[in-house]
C-alpha positions as CSV (number, residue, x, y, z in Angstrom):
1,X,215.1,-210.3,14.2
2,X,218.0,-209.6,11.8
3,X,216.2,-206.5,10.7
4,X,215.6,-205.4,14.2
5,X,218.9,-206.5,15.4
6,X,217.6,-208.2,18.6
7,X,218.9,-211.6,19.7
8,X,216.8,-214.6,20.7
9,X,217.3,-218.0,22.1
10,X,216.4,-220.9,20.0
11,X,215.6,-224.3,21.7
12,X,216.0,-227.0,19.0
13,X,215.2,-230.8,19.5
14,X,218.5,-232.4,18.7
15,X,217.0,-234.7,16.1
16,X,215.8,-231.5,14.1
17,X,219.2,-230.2,14.2
18,X,220.7,-233.4,13.0
19,X,218.2,-233.6,10.1
20,X,218.8,-230.0,9.1
21,X,222.4,-229.2,10.3
22,X,222.5,-226.1,8.1
23,X,219.7,-224.6,10.3
24,X,222.1,-224.1,13.4
25,X,224.7,-222.4,11.4
26,X,222.0,-220.1,9.6
27,X,220.8,-219.0,12.9
28,X,224.3,-218.3,14.1
29,X,225.2,-216.4,11.0
30,X,221.9,-214.7,10.6
31,X,222.6,-211.6,12.6
32,X,225.0,-209.6,14.6
33,X,222.7,-210.1,17.6
34,X,224.4,-213.2,18.7
35,X,221.6,-215.9,19.0
36,X,221.7,-218.6,21.5
37,X,221.2,-222.4,20.9
38,X,219.5,-224.3,23.9
39,X,218.5,-227.9,24.4
40,X,214.9,-228.8,23.9
41,X,215.1,-232.7,24.1
42,X,216.2,-235.4,21.7
43,X,213.0,-235.6,19.4
44,X,210.6,-233.5,21.5
45,X,209.8,-236.4,23.7
46,X,207.5,-236.1,26.6
47,X,209.6,-237.1,29.6
48,X,206.5,-238.1,31.8
49,X,205.7,-240.5,29.1
50,X,209.2,-241.7,28.7
51,X,209.0,-242.6,32.6
52,X,212.4,-244.1,32.5
53,X,215.3,-242.3,34.5
54,X,218.1,-243.9,32.5
55,X,216.4,-243.6,29.2
56,X,215.8,-239.8,29.9
57,X,219.5,-239.4,31.0
58,X,220.7,-241.0,27.7
59,X,218.3,-238.8,25.5
60,X,219.6,-235.7,27.5
61,X,223.3,-236.9,26.9
62,X,222.8,-237.3,23.3
63,X,221.0,-234.0,23.0
64,X,223.9,-232.0,24.6
65,X,226.4,-233.8,22.5
66,X,224.5,-233.3,19.3
67,X,224.0,-229.6,19.9
68,X,227.5,-228.8,21.1
69,X,229.0,-230.5,18.0
70,X,226.8,-228.7,15.6
71,X,226.6,-225.2,17.3
72,X,230.4,-225.3,18.4
73,X,229.5,-224.6,21.9
74,X,228.1,-226.4,24.8
75,X,224.5,-225.1,25.5
76,X,224.0,-223.6,28.8
77,X,220.1,-223.6,28.9
78,X,217.4,-226.1,28.8
79,X,213.7,-226.0,28.0
80,X,211.8,-229.4,28.3
81,X,209.8,-230.6,25.5
82,X,206.1,-229.6,25.9
83,X,207.4,-227.8,29.1
84,X,206.9,-231.1,31.0
85,X,209.4,-232.5,33.7
86,X,209.5,-235.9,35.1
87,X,210.5,-236.8,38.7
88,X,214.0,-236.8,37.4
89,X,214.4,-234.0,35.1
90,X,215.5,-231.3,37.8
91,X,218.2,-233.5,39.2
92,X,219.6,-234.4,35.5
93,X,219.4,-230.6,34.6
94,X,221.3,-229.5,37.8
95,X,223.9,-232.3,37.1
96,X,224.5,-231.4,33.5
97,X,225.6,-228.0,34.7
98,X,222.8,-225.9,33.1
99,X,223.1,-222.2,33.8
100,X,219.3,-222.0,33.5
101,X,215.9,-223.7,32.8
102,X,213.0,-222.3,31.1
103,X,210.1,-224.7,31.3
104,X,208.2,-223.8,34.5
105,X,205.4,-221.1,35.5
106,X,205.9,-220.4,39.1
107,X,206.4,-216.7,38.8
108,X,206.5,-213.8,36.4
109,X,210.2,-213.0,36.9
110,X,213.3,-215.1,37.3
111,X,213.9,-217.4,40.4
112,X,216.3,-220.0,41.6
113,X,215.2,-223.5,41.5
114,X,215.1,-225.8,44.5
115,X,215.7,-229.5,44.6
116,X,214.4,-231.5,47.5
117,X,214.3,-228.1,49.3
118,X,217.8,-227.1,48.5
119,X,219.0,-224.3,46.1
120,X,220.4,-225.7,42.8
121,X,222.3,-222.8,41.3
122,X,220.0,-223.1,38.2
123,X,218.0,-220.0,37.3
124,X,214.4,-220.5,36.2
125,X,213.3,-218.1,33.3
126,X,209.5,-218.9,33.7
127,X,207.4,-219.1,30.5
128,X,203.7,-218.6,30.4
129,X,200.9,-219.7,27.9
130,X,199.7,-216.2,27.6
131,X,203.0,-215.3,25.8
132,X,203.1,-218.4,23.8
133,X,201.8,-218.5,20.1
134,X,200.5,-222.0,20.3
135,X,197.4,-221.3,22.3
136,X,196.4,-218.7,19.7
137,X,197.6,-220.3,16.5
138,X,198.1,-224.0,17.3
139,X,194.5,-225.0,15.8
140,X,193.6,-225.1,12.2
141,X,193.8,-221.9,10.2
142,X,189.9,-222.1,9.7
143,X,189.0,-218.8,10.9
144,X,188.5,-219.9,14.5
145,X,191.9,-218.6,15.5
146,X,192.0,-215.1,17.2
147,X,192.8,-212.2,14.8
148,X,196.4,-210.9,14.5
149,X,195.2,-207.6,16.3
150,X,193.7,-209.4,19.3
151,X,196.9,-211.5,19.8
152,X,198.9,-208.3,19.3
153,X,196.9,-206.5,22.0
154,X,197.5,-209.3,24.6
155,X,201.2,-209.4,23.8
156,X,201.5,-205.6,24.2
157,X,199.5,-205.2,27.3
158,X,201.6,-208.1,29.0
159,X,204.8,-206.2,28.0
160,X,203.4,-202.9,29.1
161,X,202.9,-204.2,32.6
162,X,206.2,-206.1,32.8
163,X,207.8,-202.7,31.8
164,X,206.0,-200.9,34.4
165,X,207.3,-203.4,36.9
166,X,210.9,-203.5,35.4
167,X,210.4,-207.0,35.1
168,X,211.0,-210.1,32.7
169,X,209.1,-210.4,29.4
170,X,209.5,-213.8,27.7
171,X,207.8,-214.8,24.5
172,X,207.8,-218.3,23.1
173,X,207.4,-218.5,19.3
174,X,207.3,-221.7,17.2
175,X,208.5,-221.4,13.5
176,X,205.7,-223.4,12.1
177,X,203.1,-221.0,13.8
178,X,204.7,-217.5,14.0
179,X,206.7,-218.0,11.0
180,X,203.9,-217.2,8.5
181,X,204.2,-214.0,6.8
182,X,201.4,-211.9,8.6
183,X,202.2,-213.2,12.0
184,X,206.0,-212.6,11.5
185,X,204.9,-209.0,10.7
186,X,202.7,-208.8,13.6
187,X,205.8,-210.0,15.8
188,X,208.2,-207.4,14.2
189,X,205.5,-204.7,14.9
190,X,205.7,-205.8,18.6
191,X,209.5,-205.6,18.6
192,X,209.4,-202.2,17.0
193,X,206.9,-201.0,19.7
194,X,209.1,-202.4,22.5
195,X,212.1,-200.9,21.1
196,X,210.5,-197.3,21.5
197,X,210.4,-197.8,25.2
198,X,213.6,-196.4,27.0
199,X,215.8,-198.9,28.9
200,X,214.6,-202.1,27.7
201,X,217.2,-204.8,27.5
202,X,216.7,-207.4,24.6
203,X,218.7,-210.5,25.8
204,X,219.2,-214.2,25.1
205,X,218.3,-216.5,27.9
206,X,221.9,-217.1,28.7
207,X,222.6,-213.3,28.9
C-alpha cells in the first residue's frame, strides 16, 4: 500500500490494538495515503453467540473508547466480527453515530440501512465472500488452496465488471492470510492493474 500510495481501512479488534499499541501508529504513519482505523469488535466476539444486549453494548463502548484513544480520533466506521449481527447490533451502530457499516451483503453497491423499516442515516458499504481472502486461503497451506493465479483472475474479473458499471469494488484482506510474501505480491499486482484504469478512485471507507 505504501509503495502504491493507496489508502485502506483497517478494522481492528480493540484487544489486538491494546496488545500491540504500536500497530495503530505504524498504520497511521506508514503512508501519505491516510489510512483509516475502524471498529471490529472487542476481541472478535461473535455477537449472536454473546446474545446479550447489555453485554454487546459494553463491548462496543469499550472498543470505541480504546480505538479512539490509540488512534487519536473516534472511528466513524464499523465492521461486525465475522460479519455477524445480533438483533441489537443495528440499533447500537446507529446510536453510536457511525457514518457507515461494512458487514452486510444485500447489494454490490452502497445503500442506506433501515431499522424497523425507517432510514438510519448509516450507509452500508457491502462486503462479499468472493472478494474476501479467507474463502481462498483460510485453510491449511497443504496444496488444497487455489493457486495465486486463480485467485487473481477472480479478483480482476470482479473489478473489471465493477469498473464497467462505475460501481463499488471492496476487497477484504486479513494480515495473517494475505500478508504472506507471494500473496502480498499478488495483491500489489492487482492494485497496479487497477491503477492503470482511468477514473478509478482509491478511497477509505470513510471517504
